[in-house]
N, C-alpha and C positions, 0 to 999 in steps of 0.2 A: 234625691228626695227619698224620704222614708214614708211609707204608707202603711199605717197600722190600723187594725180593728180590734175593739175590745168587746167582750161579751156584755150585753146589757141585762138588766134585771127583767127585761121584757123581751119576748121573742121578736117583737117588732123592731128591736134595735140592732139586729144583726146585719152586718154588711159583709159581703165576700166578693172576691174577684176570680174570674176564670184565668186560664193560662195566657189569654191575650190581653189581660188587664182591664176588661170591661166589667163594670159593676152590675150585679144582678140582685134584684130584690133589695136594693139599697134603701135604707130608711132615712137617708140624709135629707130631711125636710128642710126646705129653705124658708126661713122667716126673717124678714128684715124690717126694721123700723125706718121707713122712708117718709119723705114729705107726702107722698101719695098714699101712704098706709102701710100696713104690715103684710108681707107676702108669705103665704104658707103653701107648701107643696105636699100633697098627699098621694100615696100609692093606692090606686083603686083598680086592681087587676081585672075585675069583672066588667068594668066599663070598656067594652070592646067593639062598640058600633056607634054610628051617628045617633041612633035613637037613644041608646044608653046615655050618651053625652048630653043630649038634650034634656033628658029627665034630671040628670044630676045638676046641670046648669040651672034649670028652672027652680029646683029645690033649694040650692044654695043661694040663689039670688033673692029668695024670699026673706033672707036676713037683711034688715035695713042697713047694717054696718058694712055689708059687702059692696065693694066698688067694682070689681071685675072678676070674672070667672073664665078660666081657660082650660077646658077639658082636652086632653091629648090622648086620643083613642089608641094611636099606634104604640104608645109607651105605657098606657094605663095609668097616667098620672094626671092629677088635677092641681092647677095652680090658682090660688085664690088671694086676691088683695082685699083687705078689709081694714076698718077702723078698729084699732086695738081697744079703744075706749068703749066700743059698743058690742064687741063679740070676742070670743076666745077660740083657740083651736078646737076645743071640745065642741063648741057650738057649731062650727063648720062641719066637723066630722058627723055630728048628729043629723045635720041636714042631708049629708051624703047617704047615711044609713037609712034615713026616712024615705029616700028615693028607691031603696031596695038594694043597695050595694054596700059591700064590706070594705072598710078602710083597713088596708093591710099594714100600713106604716105611715108615720109622719106626724101624728098628733103629739104636740108638746115638744117636738124636736126642732132644732134650728142649726144652721151651719154658719159659722163666722170665721173670718180671716183676720189673723193677728199679724201686724207688721213688726218683725223682730230683726232690725238691721244687724245686730251683733251676732246673730246665728248664721255664720257663713262657712261652716264646715260640718262634716259628719259627726265629729266629736261633740260640737255644740248641739247638734240636733239630738244626739243621744241623751244629753242631760235634760233637754226640754221634754223628750218623750217619757223619760222616767218620772218627771214631775207631773205630766198629764196622766200617767197611769195611776197616780195616787188620788185623782179627783173622781169622786162618784158622779155618775151621770154621763161621762164621756163615752160616746159610741164609737167614733172613729176619729183619727187625726192623720194629717199629712204634714210632715215637716219638709220645707223646701228651702234648703240652704242657698240654692242658686237664685232664688228670688227674695230671700230674706223674709219668708212668711210661713205661718202655721195655719192650716185650715182644720178647724175642729167642728165635728158634729156632736151635739150633746142634747140631753133631755133637760128642758128648761125647768122641770119640776125638781130636779136633783142638783143642778149646777147653774151658775150665773156667769155672765161675762166677766164680772169683777173677780170671781173665784178663779176663773181660767187665767186671767191676766196676772193675778197674784202667783199662781202656780208657775207660770213662765218666768216671772220676775224672780221668784225664789230659786229658780235654776240658774240665776245670774245674768239674765238678759232683759233689757228694757223693751217694753211694748210701746211703740210710738203711735200706733193707730189700730183701730178695730173697725172692720167693715163687714156688715151683714151680707150674706150670700145673695140676697135679692137686690142689692144695690146696683144701680146701673153704672156702667162704665167699667166693670171688672175690677180685678185686683191690681193695684199699682205695684210696680217694682219699687223697692225702697230707694229713695234718693237721699243721700247723706252728704255731709261736707267732705272735702278732699281728705283722704285717709292720712295724707302727709301733714295736715294741719290739725288733726284731732288731738284731744287731750293725751291719749296714749302715745301718740307720736312725739309730742312735746316732752313727755316724761322719758321716752326712749332716747331722744337726742340729749337731754340733760344727763341721764345716767350714763350714756355713752361717752359724753365729754368728761365726766368725773372718772370713769374707768380708764379713759385714755391718759388722764393725768397720773393715775395710779401706775399704768404701764410705763410711763416715762420715768417715774421714780423707781420702779422695779428694775428697769434695765439701763437705759442710757445715763440716768441721773441717780445712780445708786448712792452716791455720796450724800445726797440730800434726803435719802430715805431713812430718817432717824426713827428710833424706837419711841413710841408714844406711851406704851404701857409694858412694864417688865414684871416678871414674876412667873407664877405657874402658867399663865397665858400671856404670850408676848404679841403685841401689835405694833407694826411699823406704820408710818404715815401712809404708805401705799395700801396696807391692809385696811386702814380706816376708810380711805377713799373707795376701795372696792366694796366695803360693807355699805357705804352710802349709796353707791351705784346699785347694789342689790335692793336696798330699801326703797329707792325711787323707781327703778325699772321693774322690780319684782312685785310691785303692789297688785297690778292686774293679774299677774300669774298666780300669786297666792290667793287672791280673791276667787278667781275661777277654779283653782284647785280645791278651795273650800266647798264651793258649790258642787263640784264633781264628787267629792267625798260624801257630801250631804245627800246627793242623789244616787249614790252607789254606782258611779260611772267611772270605770278605769280608762281615762282618756289622757291625752297629751298634757292637759293643764295639771292634772293630779300627778302624773309621772314627772313633769318638769319641776313641780313644787317639791316633790320628794328629792329629786336630783340636786336642786339648789340647796335645799335644807341639809341634805346629806353631805354635800361638799363642805358646808360650814361646820357641821357636827364633826366630821373627820378632822377638820383643821383644829377645832377646839380640843378634841379627845387625843389625837395623835400628834398635834403640833405640826402637822404636815404643811400648813399654809396653803390651803386650796381656796383662799378668798378670791384670788384672781380668777380661778375657774368658775366660781359661783357667780362673780360679776359678769364674766364672759357669757355664761349661760343666760343670765337675766337679760343682758343687752341683745345678744344674738337672737334669742327666742322672741323677744319683743319685735325685733326687726322682721323675723320670720312671720310673725302674726300680721304685721303691717303689710308685708308682701302678699300674704295669703288674702287679706282683705282687698288689696289693690287688684289682685288677679280675679277675685270673685266679682268685684265691681265691673271689671271689663266684660265678664260673662253676662252680668245683669244688664249692662248697658245695651247689649245686643237685643235684648227683649224690650227694653225701654224705648229703643228706636221705633219699634212697631207701634207702641202705644202713643208715641209722639206724633204719629202720622195724622191723627184726627185733631182738628182744631178744637179749642175750648169754647168758642163762641160762634154764633151763626147770625146772619142778617135775615130777618123774617119780615114778610109783608103782612102788616096787620093794620086794620082800621084806616086803610087808604094811604098808609105810609110805611116806612121801613124802621125796624127797631132791632137793635143788637141784643141778643139774650144768650145765656149759657146753653150749650147744646142739650143739656138735660131737661131744659124747659121747652124744647121744640117737640111738638106733637105730630103724630101721623096726620097727614092732610094739610099741614102748614106748607106754605110756599117760601122757600129760602132763595135768596139772591146770591149768586156767586160771580164775582167780577174777575177779570183776567189776572192770573197769578195767584189767586186764592185757592185754598183747599176746599173741596166739597165736604161739608160737615156731616151729611147724613146720606144714607141710601135713599134713592128716589127716582122719579121719572121727570125728564125734561118737559116742561110745559111751554117754554118760550125761549127763543134764542138759539144760536148755533155756535159751536166751538170745538176745538180739538182738546181732548182730555187725556192727560198722562195717567194711565192706569197701572203703571209699573209697580207702585206700592202694593197693589192687590193682586194683579194678574201676572206681573213680571214682563209685560209686553214692553218692548223697547221703543216702539213707535206710537205716538199719540193717536187716539181713536176719535174720529169725527162723531159728534153727538148733535142730534137735532130733536125736534119735538117727538115725544113718545119713546125715546131711547132711555135705557136704564143707566144710572150712574151710581158709583159706590163712595161711601165715606172714606176720606183719606186720599182720594185721587185729586189731581191738580188740574184746574182749569187753565189751559195754556194761553188762550188769546181772546176768546169772545165773551159775551155776556150771556149768562144762563139763569133761568128761573126753574127751580126744581121743586116738584111736589114730593114731600117726604112720605116714604112708604114703610118705614120701620123706626122704632124708638132708638134712642142713642145706645142703649145697652143691648140691642138686638140687631144691629146692622152687621154687614158682612165683616167689617174690620174688627168689631168687638168679638164676633164669634171666632175669628182667626186668632186673636190675642188670647181669648179664653181657652181655645183648644191647644195653643202652643204651651200655655201654662199647664193645662191638664196632661199634656203629652209626657211630662216628666214622671207621671205616676205609672205609665206603662213601661216598666223597666226592661232593659235588654237582659238576655241570659247572662252576659258577661257581668252586668251590674249586679245581678242577683248572686252570681258566684263570688264577686268581690266582697259583697256584704256578708255572705256566709263565711268566707275565708277570714275576713277581718275579725270576726267573732272569736276565732281560734288563734289568730296571729299574736294579738297583744298578750293574752295570758301565757302563750308559749314563750315569747321573748322575755317576759317578766320572770318566768321560771328559769329561763336560760341565764338571766342576769344573776339570779340567786345562786345558780349552780356555778357560774364563773367566779362569783365573789367567794364562795366557800371552797371551790376546788382548785383555783389557780395557785394559791400559796403552796399546796401540796404537789400539784402536778407540774407546774412551771416554776415553782420556787420564788414567786414574787412576794413582796411584802404585803401584809394585810391592808395597810392603807392604800397601796396601789391596786389591790384586788377590789377594794370598795369603789375606787374611782372607775375601774372597769365596769363594775356593776351599775354604777350611776350612768355611765355612758350608754350602756345597753338599755337602761330605762328611757333615755332620751330617744332611742331608736325604736322603742316598743310600740309607739302609736303610729298606725298606718295612714296618717292624714293624706299624704299625696296619693297613696295607693287607692284609698276609698274615693277621693274626689276625682280621680283620673277619668272615670267613666261618665258620671253625670255632667261634668263640665263639657265633655266632648259631645254628649247628646244635646245639651242646650245650645251649644255653638252650632251644631249641624242643623237642628230643627229651626232655629231662628234665622240662620242663613238661608235655608230653603224658603221660609215664609216670605222673606224679603225679595226673593226671586220668583214668587208666584207659585210655590209648591207647598202645600199644607200637609205635613206629616203628623199623624195623630198620636204618635208615641215612639219612644226610643226602641221598642221592640220591632216596630215596623221599619224604622230606619235601619236597624241591624239586618232584618230579614231581606230588605230590598237589596242590600249590598251583597247578599249571598245567593241571589237567584241565578239559575242557569238557563231558564227559558222564559220568554215573554210571549203572551198571547194577546193579539190585538183584534178588537172588534173592527169591522170594516166601516159601516155607515156611521158617520159622525166622529169617527176616530181617525182612520186612515183617509177617509173622504170627508168633505165638508158637511155632508148630510143635507145638502140642498141641490135640487136638480137645476141644471143650466143647459142652454142650447150650446152644443159644441160644433155642429156642422150644418150647413145649409147647401143642398145641391139643387140648383135650378135646372129645369128641363123645358123642352119645347118652346124655346124663344123667350122664356120668362127670366127676369133678373132675380137675384136673391131678395131684393126689396119686395118684388111682386109676390114671391112665395111667402114671405113673412107677413105682408099685408093681408093676403088671403087667409093664412093660418090664424092670424090675430083675430080676424072677424069670426072665424069658425070656433075658436077656443075662448072667445071673450066671455061667454056665459058658462063655460065649463068650470067645475070645481075640482077637477082632477089635477094632482101636482104636476103632471106633464104639461097639461094645458096652461096652467098658471106660469110655468117656466117659459113656455113659448110666448105668451102674452107679454111677460116682463121683458124678454129679450127684444121683442118687436118694439115695445115702448121705448126702451133704451136707445134703439137705433132710429127712432122717430120716423117710421116708415108710413105713417098715416093709418087711417081706418077705412073699413068698408062696411056699409050698412047691411044688416042681415035680417032675414025673416025666416019664420018656420024652423026655429032651432030645435034640434032633437039630439039627446044624448043616448047613445047605444052602449049600454053597460058592457064593459070588458072588451069593447071593439074600437069605438071612436065616436065621432060626432058628425052630424049632418046639418046643413043650413042652406038657405037660398041666398046667394050673393048676386045682386042685380037680376033677380028673377031666375037664375040658373042654380040647380042643385049642386053643391060642393060637399066634399067629404074630407075628413082628416082622421087617420087611424092607423092600425097595424097593417102590414102587408097582407095578412090573411083576410082582413076586412075588405080590401079591394078585390081579392080573388073571389070572395063571396058575391061581389057586385058584378061578377063575370068580366072583370077587367083583366085582359091578358097581359101580365107583367113580363112574360117571356120574350116579348118583342121590343121591350123598352131598353134603350141603351143610353149611357151617359158618355159624353165626349170628353177626352182629356186633352187639354191644350196647354202645353208647358207645365204639366203636372197639376193643373187646376181643372176640376170638373166643371164643365160648362153646359151647353145645351145639346139637343139631339138633332142631327140631320145626316142624311146619307153622305152628302158631299163632305161634311166635316169629318165623318167617320173615316172616309176613304183617305183624307189627308192626315189626320192626327191619330186615328185609332180609337176604338170604342171599348167601354167597359159595360159588360152585361149587368143590368140592375140586380137581377136575382142571383147571378153567379159571382159577381164581383163586388159591387158597391154595398149592398145590404149586408152580406156576410162579413165584409171587411169592417164595417161599422160595428156590427154586433160582436165581432171577435175582440173589439176594444172595450167591451162592456157597456156599449151604448144602446139605448132604446131608439128604434127607428119609427118615425111617423111619416106616412105618405100623405100628400095633399093634392087634390085634383077633383075632376068631375068623373062621371061614368064613362066618358069618352076620351079624356085626355089627362095624363098625369102631369102636374105642374111643377112638382118638386119633392124633395126628400129632406126631412129635418131629423137630426140626431140629437138626443137629449141624454145627459149622463150626470151622475153625482160625481163631481170633479174630485180628483185626488188632491189632498192638501199638498201645497208646494214643498213643504218641509218633510213630508212623509218618507220619501226615498232616502234623504240625507239622515233622518233620524234612525231608520232601520240600519243603514250602513254604519252609523256611528255606534249603535248598540253592538254590532258585530266587532267593531274595532276595539271596543272597551272590554270585550271578553264574554259577551252573552253567547252561549253555544247555539241556541235555537230560537228563532223568531217565527211564529206561526200566526196566520190570519184566520179568525173564526167569523163566519157570517151566515145569515139566514138567506142571503141572496142566491140566485142560481149559479151553477158551476161555471158557466161560460163567462159571466160577469166577474165572478170571483177570481177565475184564472187570469183574466185580463188585468185586474187590479194587482193581484199577487205578483205577476210578472213585472208590472210597472214599478212597484215599490221595492221589490227585491227580497221578499220574505222567503224563508227556507221551505215553507209548506203552507197549505191552506186547506180549510175544511168548509164546504159550502152546504147550503140548504139545511142549516141546523136550527132546531127549535131550542128554546131556553134550556130545557133539561138535557138536550144533546150537547150544548155548550158546557154544561157542568160535567158531563161524562168525558168530554174532550180535555177539560182541565185536569180531571182525575187521571186520565191516561198520561198526560204530560208529567204529572206529579210522580207517577211510578217510574218514568224514564229519566227524570232530572231531579236534582236535589231540591230546587225551589222554583216556583212558577209565579210570575206576576201576570195578572189579567188587567188589561186596560180597556175601558169601555165608557159609554156615555148614556145608554138608554136603560129604561126600566127592565127591559128584557135581558140586560146584562147583569142585573143584580145578583141572581143566584150564582153565576160564574165568578163574579167579583168576590162573593162571600166564600166560595170554595177554594179559590186560589190562595197561595201562601201570602200574597200581598194583593189587595184589590186597589186599583188606581182609577179614579174617576176623572174624566175629561171635562173641561169647561165648567167647573163647579162654582165659579163666582156668582154669588147671589142665589144659589140654589140650595135651600135648606136641607133637602133630602140627601144630596150628594155630600154636603159638608158633614152631615151627621152619621152617614153610614159607611163612607169609604174609609179605608185604612190610610190612603194617601189621595189628595185631590190636586190635580193640575188646574189652577184657578182660571186660566185662559184656555182657549181652543188652540193652543200652540203645542204641537207634538214634539217640538225640539226640546221641551222641558224634560222629556222622558230620559234621554241620554244624560242630561245634567243630573237628574235625580239618581240614576244608577251610579254615576261617577261620584256624586257626593256621598251616597250611602256606602259605596265601596271604600272611599277614602276615610269616612268616619270609622268604619270597622278597623281599618289599618291604624288610625290614630289611637283608637281605644286599645287595641292590642299593644301598640308601642308604649302607651302610658302605663298600662297594667304591668307589663313585664319589665320595663326599665325601672319603674318606681319600686317594684318588688325586688328586682335583682340588685338595685343599688342598696336597699335596706339590708338585704341578706348578706351582701359582700361586706358592708361596713360592720354588721353584727359579728360575722365570722372573724373579721380582722381585729376586733376589739381585744380579745384575750391575749393577743400577741403584742399589744402595745402599739399597734400601727395607726390607731384612730384616736386622736385627742378629743376630749369632750366637746370642745368648741366646733370641731369638724363635724361631729354628729349632728349638731344643730344647723350649721351653715349648709352642709351638703345634704344630710339625710332628711331634714325638715324643710327649711326655707328654699334651698336649691331645687329639690324635687317638686315641691308644690308649685313654684314659679315655672318650672320646666314643663310639667304636665299641662298647666293652664295655658301657657304660651303655645304649646304644640296643638292643643285643642282649638285655640282661636284661629289657627291656620284655616280651619274649615270655613270661617266667615269670609275668607277672601276668595273662595271658589265661586265663580259665576258662570252662567251659560256662555260658551264660546261661540264664535262665528260659525264654527263647524257644527255646533249643536243647532 
């Protein structure tokens, strides 16, 4: 993709990007003529609090034509939908300013996407860019050959959609659709007929057949190759057939060459037009008979163009598969019945019906029914997830078996799947360093090779003693090799393949630069709570004492903790409920902050809390022992101690549990201890395997960062196998830890899930958010988002990124090396002109695309 910005006549129209590809101060106002109104996006940087937003909202809503107002304080932007017949962008801006805030950008500007199926290479994009440069009012544009679209931000007072469409078509490319940026559903990847049945393909096959007849007459059937015209210029029957082949197969080439010349773009179409024309001129002037070469060039280059389109279609299809996940229609409950409507007509609050085997059309919340839902399209989870009332579901996921009714929580263009598709499209704008190098290099490559062609043409007759007509053929051959099509497309097609492959496996990568950076990291920092652990407290151990059973201990603790709002108490109550141990009635409940709880059970005071809490009650824990019977901790009695051996509660049981990172809760009265319960945030089952797999893949250092105490951190670190850990860290100390790692290693990835991880995520080379499905903030702020709470996607992400970097390197150097080798061999007569087309253009384009598409086959393995 090419992302360009042009200076506007107004300072408001300037857009720029930082090194990470994020737009700052961008004035790309979004205006769309939708059925629901026109949408305008304004930049209001002074609107930085809820009070500010309220004033702006109330002021703008005073316009009768306004339908909705969405002030976004965190980004300082205001999105307004209004009736274009009743208001103008200037009217909206005036209401913002009347509320006391300055509109920094957006008035009169709109962003539209033009679908241009024929623009499928960097050369094509260059012609479109030159055409748009000549249009007044264009602020920024992005040409996207991989999706066949052009995104243009322009000032409506200086340019119109029709003018932009004409500019693109004057560059030689048809615009099949225009979509305003505010339109729901995102930008579609172009869908065209099979490239092999296109008009150009039919002309190519016809010209190829005619050229083949000419070759038969030229070689095996020379006796039939009679002269058709004699004199100063002689034509044989074969020559006539070759010229017919050029006329038919070269139409598109000449047409595109004309547009290239018109738009001052030195690309393959112009160079090939010159080469074909040059071969015919040499034949006419020198009588050399290069008509066969001209026909061969026309046919082979047309085939090369078809192959390039076919290869690009394969890359485009990988993104189209994401878009096809969401159904076009939804069954909605309305007026006591069910009605099927387009998803764009479904509104927030509607209840949609999803039957077994159907795709869920919108993000929402289950209000009735139970079912297993296949979330693999969004989160990459291989096992369907059970959904019941109150659970969240995502658009594009599949209802496996049951009946569900889902209350819609987001519009069609604002659901999780739509945001993923939009971000995958936008990811192409964040170019890798290699892609930027390729584009810079390509700007020098073509003029250099053209200059070399001229030098070879003029110099070989004197240096190598070749005839002038042969020197001209050498020059024409070099012109064929002068366009770096395969070289330029080698990186973007790899990036698109890698990013879309990741998205289909539950990993959202926000740009090619992040894909490249992730493959180069040497250290990974992992947050503990919610990343290495589940982030939810659960009961792990129950030790029954003094003749009580585990159920007795749980029954008593359930009664004590039933009214507690502490997470530990909630975990105990949930565990007791799951084990159906029954309930005990309580009276006189009292919560003792930081220590525990007290309540009367059957008239007797009972306590649950920390060991120190019981010591404050003058309970002597030093004489309490737990008996081990076959490795299982049971009850206390002197006789059992003598037979089986005892564990001292203070010296053995409690320290052992705490050393495992567990929190210990004692349950009992002032006179008798009834039991011990251990609670912990469980380590994710895949955490240890994920850390081991990262080591196997070549990550040098894996460290755990946590705000938890050192004893708990050490226990978790030992269990999952990280190389190091740092405990009791505040958010700013996590940032310092990331900076320390960055000094010791080439690149650092930070993986976290909480708000307190955000500074560290931003500081790291690559920030990776856990469990981002349905979470707007994580999707918008993270460099990379693991859509599910599945840590096994992290090794897959690293492997994919590492492989993508390898593929990009292979594509760059092989395509460049092949072109260079062919170019150097041309002056020695080792490369016929047809080989320059077949190998240097068609072969290399197909090769780099096929190599890039290998990334789409990489999936998380069982080891991951």
